[in-house]
FIRODREN-296458 format. One record per residue: residue in one letter; x, y, z of N, C-alpha, C in turn; residue number from 1. Coordinates in steps of 0.02 Angstrom, whole numbers, padded with zeros to 5 digits, always signed. Atoms other than C-alpha are relative to their C-alpha. Layout:
residues N
   resn    neast   nnorth      nup   caeast   canorth     caup    ceast   cnorth      cup   resi
      a        X        Y        Z        X         Y        Z        X        Y        Z    NUM
...
end
This chain:
residues 206
   resn    neast   nnorth      nup   caeast   canorth     caup    ceast   cnorth      cup   resi
      m   -00014   +00058   -00042   +06109    +04968   +05356   -00033   +00008   +00068      1
      a   +00033   -00003   -00065   +06005    +04929   +05509   +00049   -00022   +00055      2
      e   -00038   +00022   -00058   +06083    +04916   +05680   -00034   -00064   +00027      3
      f   +00027   +00064   -00024   +06061    +04745   +05762   +00022   -00008   +00073      4
      i   -00018   +00008   -00071   +06053    +04728   +05951   -00040   -00056   +00032      5
      r   +00032   +00054   -00038   +06013    +04585   +06069   -00024   +00028   +00066      6
      i   +00028   -00020   -00065   +05897    +04623   +06215   -00035   -00061   +00030      7
      y   +00031   +00058   -00034   +05844    +04492   +06342   -00065   +00021   +00032      8
      e   +00067   -00020   -00023   +05659    +04496   +06382   -00006   -00002   +00076      9
      e   +00007   +00007   -00073   +05679    +04438   +06563   +00027   +00062   +00036     10
      n   -00032   -00057   -00034   +05790    +04587   +06604   +00029   +00047   -00053     11
      p   -00024   -00042   +00055   +05799    +04716   +06463   +00053   +00051   +00024     12
      n   -00054   -00046   -00017   +05961    +04817   +06467   -00023   +00072   -00013     13
      p   +00025   -00069   +00009   +05912    +05001   +06497   +00037   +00039   -00055     14
      k   -00038   -00036   +00051   +06053    +05063   +06383   -00023   -00019   -00071     15
      e   +00023   +00022   +00065   +05992    +04958   +06238   -00071   +00026   -00015     16
      i   +00068   -00028   +00008   +05812    +05013   +06268   +00005   +00074   -00019     17
      e   -00010   -00071   +00014   +05873    +05193   +06268   +00021   +00012   -00073     18
      k   -00023   -00005   +00069   +05958    +05163   +06101   -00060   -00004   -00048     19
      a   +00061   +00008   +00041   +05793    +05103   +06026   -00044   +00062   +00003     20
      v   +00042   -00059   -00009   +05700    +05252   +06098   +00029   +00060   -00038     21
      k   -00032   -00056   +00037   +05827    +05376   +06026   -00013   -00005   -00075     22
      i   +00012   +00011   +00072   +05806    +05299   +05854   -00073   +00018   -00017     23
      l   +00070   -00016   +00011   +05616    +05313   +05869   -00011   +00076   +00002     24
      k   +00010   -00073   -00008   +05626    +05494   +05928   +00026   +00040   -00060     25
      r   -00025   -00037   +00058   +05728    +05545   +05777   -00033   -00023   -00065     26
      g   +00039   +00019   +00060   +05601    +05467   +05659   +00019   -00066   -00031     27
      g   -00022   +00064   +00026   +05680    +05296   +05639   -00053   -00054   +00006     28
      l   +00044   +00058   -00001   +05593    +05130   +05609   +00035   -00058   +00035     29
      i   -00031   +00057   -00035   +05623    +04979   +05720   -00042   -00063   -00011     30
      i   +00034   +00064   -00003   +05581    +04795   +05715   +00014   -00028   +00069     31
      y   -00007   +00018   -00071   +05550    +04730   +05889   -00044   -00060   +00017     32
      p   +00040   +00059   -00018   +05483    +04575   +05978   -00063   +00020   +00039     33
      t   +00060   -00009   -00041   +05308    +04564   +06050   -00016   -00069   +00030     34
      d   +00019   +00066   -00025   +05213    +04421   +06133   -00030   -00043   -00055     35
      t   +00023   +00039   +00058   +05157    +04366   +05959   +00054   +00002   -00053     36
      v   -00051   -00004   +00053   +05247    +04402   +05795   +00042   +00063   +00010     37
      y   -00041   -00061   -00001   +05388    +04528   +05773   -00039   +00057   -00033     38
      g   +00036   -00057   +00026   +05324    +04703   +05741   +00046   +00052   -00031     39
      l   -00034   -00058   +00029   +05377    +04850   +05633   -00033   +00062   +00032     40
      g   +00030   -00055   -00036   +05355    +05010   +05732   +00036   +00066   -00009     41
      c   -00030   -00067   +00000   +05384    +05198   +05738   -00038   +00042   +00051     42
      d   +00030   -00046   -00047   +05343    +05345   +05850   -00066   +00027   -00029     43
      i   +00066   -00021   +00022   +05157    +05388   +05838   -00003   +00075   -00016     44
      t   +00002   -00073   +00010   +05199    +05575   +05840   +00041   +00023   -00060     45
      n   -00044   -00020   +00055   +05318    +05572   +05692   -00032   -00017   -00068     46
      i   +00037   +00010   +00062   +05223    +05597   +05529   +00042   -00033   -00055     47
      k   -00043   +00029   +00053   +05371    +05558   +05414   +00012   -00074   +00011     48
      a   -00011   +00070   -00016   +05404    +05395   +05504   -00063   -00041   -00014     49
      l   +00064   +00034   +00013   +05219    +05348   +05494   -00009   -00011   -00075     50
      e   +00007   +00006   +00073   +05220    +05382   +05308   +00047   -00053   -00029     51
      k   -00049   +00052   +00021   +05375    +05272   +05288   -00028   -00070   +00011     52
      v   +00029   +00066   -00016   +05289    +05126   +05375   -00057   -00016   -00049     53
      a   +00056   +00010   +00046   +05134    +05149   +05267   +00026   -00019   -00070     54
      r   -00029   +00014   +00066   +05243    +05151   +05110   +00026   -00072   -00004     55
      i   -00028   +00068   -00002   +05332    +04991   +05161   -00056   -00052   -00004     56
      k   +00056   +00048   -00001   +05165    +04905   +05192   -00046   +00007   -00061     57
      g   +00040   -00009   +00061   +05093    +04973   +05029   -00071   +00022   +00013     58
      v   +00067   -00024   -00016   +04945    +05061   +05110   +00001   +00077   +00007     59
      k   +00006   -00071   -00013   +04881    +05240   +05125   -00003   +00009   +00076     60
      l   -00004   -00009   -00072   +04920    +05305   +05299   -00069   +00010   +00031     61
      e   +00066   -00016   -00027   +04743    +05372   +05325   -00044   -00063   +00003     62
      k   +00043   +00060   +00003   +04669    +05201   +05282   +00034   -00061   +00032     63
      s   -00037   +00057   -00029   +04798    +05094   +05373   -00034   -00028   +00062     64
      n   +00027   +00032   -00061   +04752    +04971   +05510   +00055   -00013   +00051     65
      f   -00054   +00009   -00047   +04906    +04997   +05616   -00026   +00001   +00072     66
      s   +00019   +00001   -00071   +04894    +04959   +05802   +00038   +00055   +00038     67
      f   -00033   -00045   -00047   +04935    +05082   +05940   +00026   -00043   +00058     68
      v   -00028   +00041   -00054   +05055    +04992   +06057   +00013   +00045   +00061     69
      c   -00004   -00041   -00061   +05038    +05063   +06233   +00036   -00038   +00055     70
      h   -00033   +00031   -00057   +05133    +05032   +06394   -00051   -00029   +00049     71
      d   +00054   +00024   -00043   +04973    +05015   +06495   -00064   +00037   -00021     72
      l   +00064   -00031   +00018   +04795    +05084   +06499   -00006   +00071   +00026     73
      s   +00007   -00064   -00035   +04835    +05247   +06590   -00013   +00059   -00047     74
      n   +00011   -00056   +00046   +04836    +05359   +06435   -00051   -00015   -00055     75
      l   +00049   +00024   +00049   +04694    +05271   +06345   -00044   +00057   -00025     76
      s   +00046   -00055   +00017   +04585    +05428   +06347   +00030   +00048   -00052     77
      d   -00031   -00041   +00052   +04712    +05515   +06233   -00019   -00024   -00070     78
      y   +00012   +00029   +00065   +04663    +05399   +06092   -00069   -00032   -00008     79
      v   +00063   +00038   +00000   +04498    +05317   +06141   -00054   +00041   +00035     80
      k   +00057   -00033   -00032   +04326    +05389   +06179   -00013   -00034   +00068     81
      q   +00015   +00030   -00066   +04260    +05360   +06354   -00034   -00067   -00009     82
      i   +00029   +00067   +00006   +04222    +05176   +06375   -00034   -00019   +00066     83
      d   +00036   +00016   -00062   +04103    +05097   +06498   +00039   -00051   +00042     84
      t   -00036   +00042   -00049   +04155    +04995   +06650   +00009   -00071   -00024     85
      s   -00005   +00070   +00021   +04118    +04825   +06573   +00056   -00010   -00051     86
      v   -00054   +00003   +00050   +04235    +04861   +06426   +00068   +00007   +00034     87
      f   -00063   -00011   -00035   +04370    +04926   +06542   +00021   -00063   +00039     88
      k   -00015   +00062   -00038   +04356    +04766   +06646   +00029   -00053   -00046     89
      i   -00027   +00049   +00049   +04386    +04660   +06490   +00074   +00017   -00015     90
      l   -00069   -00022   +00015   +04542    +04764   +06449   +00046   -00016   +00058     91
      k   -00041   +00013   -00060   +04607    +04749   +06628   +00015   -00075   +00007     92
      r   -00008   +00073   -00008   +04580    +04561   +06626   +00047   -00028   -00053     93
      a   -00036   +00030   +00057   +04660    +04531   +06456   +00071   +00028   -00011     94
      l   -00064   -00034   +00015   +04807    +04653   +06455   +00045   +00006   +00061     95
      p   -00033   +00012   +00064   +04952    +04644   +06444   -00013   -00072   -00025     96
      g   +00014   +00066   +00029   +04919    +04500   +06325   -00003   +00003   -00075     97
      a   -00004   +00008   +00073   +04909    +04437   +06147   -00065   +00018   -00035     98
      y   +00063   -00024   +00028   +04758    +04540   +06098   +00009   +00069   -00032     99
      t   +00009   -00068   +00026   +04719    +04690   +05988   -00073   +00016   +00010    100
      f   +00070   -00019   -00013   +04562    +04779   +06046   -00018   +00060   -00043    101
      i   +00026   -00055   +00040   +04463    +04886   +05925   -00047   +00041   +00045    102
      l   +00038   -00044   -00045   +04396    +05035   +06022   -00019   +00064   -00037    103
      p   +00020   -00062   +00034   +04304    +05197   +05974   +00054   +00054   +00008    104
      g   -00053   -00050   -00001   +04433    +05330   +05927   -00024   +00067   +00028    105
      s   +00017   -00065   -00028   +04436    +05497   +06018   +00013   +00056   -00050    106
      k   -00010   -00058   +00045   +04437    +05671   +05940   +00073   +00024   +00000    107
      s   -00070   -00025   -00005   +04618    +05697   +05996   +00051   -00048   -00030    108
      l   -00047   +00045   +00034   +04694    +05562   +05885   +00052   +00040   -00039    109
      p   -00050   -00034   +00040   +04857    +05609   +05799   -00026   +00016   -00070    110
      h   +00027   -00029   +00063   +04829    +05707   +05637   -00017   -00051   -00055    111
      p   +00017   +00045   +00056   +04839    +05565   +05508   -00059   -00046   +00014    112
      f   +00054   +00048   -00018   +04709    +05464   +05604   -00064   +00036   +00022    113
      k   +00056   -00041   -00024   +04586    +05606   +05638   -00068   -00027   -00022    114
      k   +00065   +00021   +00026   +04449    +05532   +05529   -00020   -00071   +00021    115
      r   +00014   +00069   -00021   +04458    +05361   +05609   -00056   -00003   +00051    116
      k   +00053   +00011   -00050   +04304    +05300   +05700   +00025   -00047   +00056    117
      t   -00026   +00048   -00048   +04402    +05161   +05786   +00076   -00004   -00003    118
      v   -00072   +00013   -00001   +04580    +05119   +05839   +00013   -00069   +00031    119
      g   -00020   +00065   -00028   +04669    +04955   +05877   +00052   +00012   +00054    120
      i   -00045   -00010   -00057   +04751    +04956   +06048   +00033   -00066   +00020    121
      r   -00038   +00059   -00021   +04889    +04834   +06098   +00041   +00017   +00062    122
      v   -00048   -00004   -00056   +04977    +04810   +06266   +00031   -00070   +00003    123
      p   -00027   +00068   +00004   +05090    +04661   +06227   +00033   -00023   +00065    124
      d   -00031   +00029   -00060   +05150    +04544   +06363   +00073   -00016   -00017    125
      n   -00071   +00008   +00017   +05332    +04573   +06319   +00038   +00060   +00030    126
      n   -00035   -00054   -00037   +05452    +04673   +06429   +00039   +00047   -00045    127
      i   -00039   -00043   +00045   +05557    +04736   +06283   -00046   +00053   -00031    128
      a   +00048   -00046   +00031   +05408    +04811   +06192   -00027   +00051   +00051    129
      l   +00029   -00044   -00051   +05334    +04882   +06353   +00050   +00052   +00025    130
      e   -00051   -00047   -00023   +05498    +04962   +06410   +00014   +00054   -00053    131
      i   -00011   -00049   +00054   +05524    +05045   +06240   -00055   +00052   +00001    132
      v   +00056   -00047   +00001   +05350    +05122   +06243   -00001   +00043   +00063    133
      k   -00002   -00037   -00064   +05368    +05171   +06426   +00052   +00057   -00004    134
      q   -00053   -00050   +00004   +05533    +05262   +06394   -00015   +00053   -00053    135
      l   +00017   -00047   +00053   +05468    +05342   +06235   -00051   +00052   +00025    136
      g   +00048   -00047   -00030   +05323    +05419   +06332   -00065   +00006   -00039    137
      n   +00063   +00003   +00038   +05189    +05386   +06200   +00000   -00065   -00040    138
      p   +00003   +00064   +00037   +05128    +05238   +06096   +00045   -00001   -00062    139
      i   -00029   +00007   +00066   +05215    +05170   +05944   -00053   -00030   -00045    140
      i   +00044   +00029   +00050   +05120    +05132   +05786   +00034   -00065   -00021    141
      s   -00030   +00065   +00013   +05145    +04950   +05747   -00040   -00040   -00051    142
      t   +00031   +00046   +00047   +05111    +04824   +05611   +00043   -00063   -00003    143
      s   -00037   +00063   +00002   +05161    +04643   +05594   +00046   -00002   -00060    144
      i   -00044   +00008   +00058   +05310    +04600   +05484   -00019   -00062   -00039    145
      h   +00022   +00061   +00032   +05218    +04442   +05436   -00027   +00015   -00070    146
      d   +00024   -00007   +00069   +05184    +04423   +05251   -00023   -00069   -00023    147
      e   +00028   +00064   +00023   +05077    +04288   +05172   +00050   -00041   -00040    148
      d   -00047   +00036   +00044   +05218    +04246   +05051   +00066   -00017   +00035    149
      d   -00064   +00010   -00034   +05354    +04241   +05183   +00014   -00073   +00018    150
      i   -00021   +00063   -00029   +05453    +04088   +05226   -00001   +00012   +00075    151
      l   +00011   -00009   -00071   +05416    +04061   +05411   +00060   +00030   +00037    152
      e   -00059   -00023   -00036   +05595    +04088   +05469   +00014   +00075   -00009    153
      y   -00013   -00071   +00013   +05598    +04262   +05392   -00041   +00045   +00046    154
      t   +00038   -00042   -00047   +05471    +04321   +05520   +00010   -00022   +00073    155
      t   -00009   +00024   -00068   +05529    +04221   +05672   +00074   +00001   +00023    156
      d   -00071   +00001   -00017   +05721    +04215   +05665   +00029   +00070   -00009    157
      p   -00024   -00070   +00004   +05796    +04387   +05708   +00055   +00012   -00052    158
      e   -00055   -00010   +00048   +05951    +04361   +05600   -00025   +00000   -00072    159
      l   +00030   +00001   +00067   +05846    +04319   +05448   -00044   +00062   -00011    160
      i   +00039   -00062   +00003   +05731    +04465   +05489   +00046   +00058   -00021    161
      l   -00049   -00052   +00016   +05885    +04578   +05484   +00020   -00004   -00074    162
      e   -00020   +00010   +00070   +05937    +04503   +05317   -00051   +00029   -00048    163
      k   +00054   -00022   +00044   +05768    +04543   +05241   -00015   +00074   +00006    164
      w   +00022   -00069   -00013   +05737    +04714   +05320   +00057   +00050   +00007    165
      d   -00060   -00041   -00012   +05915    +04782   +05329   -00002   +00070   -00030    166
      s   -00001   -00065   +00035   +05890    +04922   +05203   -00063   +00041   +00012    167
      l   +00065   -00034   -00008   +05713    +04968   +05258   -00009   +00032   +00069    168
      v   +00009   -00025   -00069   +05730    +04999   +05446   +00067   +00023   +00029    169
      d   -00061   -00026   -00032   +05854    +05080   +05566   +00026   -00046   +00055    170
      l   -00020   +00044   -00055   +05856    +04947   +05702   -00040   -00064   -00001    171
      v   +00034   +00064   -00011   +05816    +04762   +05721   +00022   -00024   +00069    172
      i   -00015   +00024   -00067   +05803    +04701   +05900   -00008   -00076   +00001    173
      d   +00002   +00072   -00009   +05846    +04519   +05930   -00024   -00014   +00072    174
      g   +00027   +00017   -00066   +05732    +04468   +06073   -00014   -00074   +00004    175
      g   +00011   +00072   +00002   +05744    +04283   +06036   -00048   -00018   -00057    176
      y   +00045   +00022   +00054   +05640    +04179   +05915   -00070   +00028   +00011    177
      g   +00068   -00027   -00005   +05472    +04259   +05878   -00052   -00055   -00010    178
      d   +00057   +00046   +00011   +05302    +04176   +05871   -00023   +00010   -00072    179
      n   +00028   -00010   +00068   +05213    +04149   +05706   -00075   +00005   +00002    180
      e   +00072   -00006   -00007   +05038    +04167   +05776   -00017   +00072   +00020    181
      p   +00015   -00070   -00015   +04964    +04343   +05773   -00046   +00007   +00061    182
      s   +00045   -00013   -00057   +04861    +04426   +05910   -00072   -00016   -00019    183
      t   +00073   +00006   +00009   +04676    +04392   +05933   -00028   +00071   -00004    184
      i   +00030   -00066   +00007   +04579    +04543   +05871   -00073   -00002   +00023    185
      v   +00069   -00002   -00028   +04421    +04586   +05969   -00027   +00071   -00007    186
      d   +00032   -00065   +00008   +04304    +04729   +05922   -00043   +00015   +00061    187
      l   +00038   -00021   -00059   +04242    +04816   +06079   -00033   +00068   -00012    188
      s   +00028   -00066   +00015   +04175    +04970   +05989   -00076   +00001   +00000    189
      e   +00073   +00005   -00003   +03995    +04907   +05991   -00021   -00029   +00067    190
      d   +00027   +00023   -00064   +03885    +04835   +06128   +00031   -00065   +00025    191
      n   -00027   +00066   -00020   +03954    +04657   +06128   +00067   -00012   -00034    192
      p   -00065   +00016   +00031   +04132    +04594   +06099   -00010   -00044   -00063    193
      i   +00002   +00040   +00062   +04154    +04529   +05920   +00071   -00020   -00017    194
      v   -00067   +00025   +00017   +04304    +04419   +05879   +00009   +00007   -00076    195
      i   -00014   -00013   +00071   +04374    +04482   +05712   +00050   -00052   -00026    196
      r   -00051   +00050   +00020   +04524    +04364   +05707   +00020   -00039   +00062    197
      e   -00022   +00042   -00055   +04563    +04217   +05817   +00075   -00012   -00007    198
      g   -00072   +00009   +00001   +04748    +04216   +05859   +00025   -00032   +00064    199
      k   -00032   +00031   -00059   +04859    +04181   +06008   -00039   +00010   +00065    200
      g   +00036   -00015   -00062   +04750    +04263   +06141   -00059   -00047   +00012    201
      d   +00052   +00047   -00019   +04632    +04146   +06234   -00069   +00033   -00002    202
      l   +00068   -00029   +00006   +04448    +04177   +06191   -00042   -00011   +00063    203
      e   +00040   +00015   -00060   +04386    +04105   +06356   -00002   +00058   +00049    204
      i   -00003   -00057   -00045   +04433    +04268   +06440   -00064   +00044   -00008    205
      f   +00062   -00037   +00011   +04272    +04341   +06365   -00061   -00040   +00020    206
end
């Protein structure tokens, strides 16, 4: 049975954030709000939790396309190779925001992702997500709970999300109704930005 807590985005309750962080630290899985769709996340440093997420999504962990959700850009060099100034300016302009940026992966990526040439970096414009990652002290691996076969309400209404995911995760955070539009994915690993998927993020920023 998953725990179900309400957190208000305007002013996230530190005790509730702490509860989510404790669950992540002990290898638990959480469903949490972002600035786009609700996400399924776990601690990037916990291999068993990562494997659980991969199993739920039906993918091999090494080949998964999970995003790294960060609090800001300060620890980017832990996961991303050195990037040039023009790329950094794009990131600064767009984040926090509804974008996933594909960037060249560094040699110090967590073990399951060692062979990756690129990583997807997210800094969502949502105080609940940002506070969780900030308190955790490292990124969470995240993937959308959206499924092509889902009835819309099952990915946007927290109570229905709980109903569907109750036996699969340890915590569902009710942060209000979610969006049903995913992030815009932009590949910045080559010379010019390439839009892989047009989503909620405004393309005019590029």
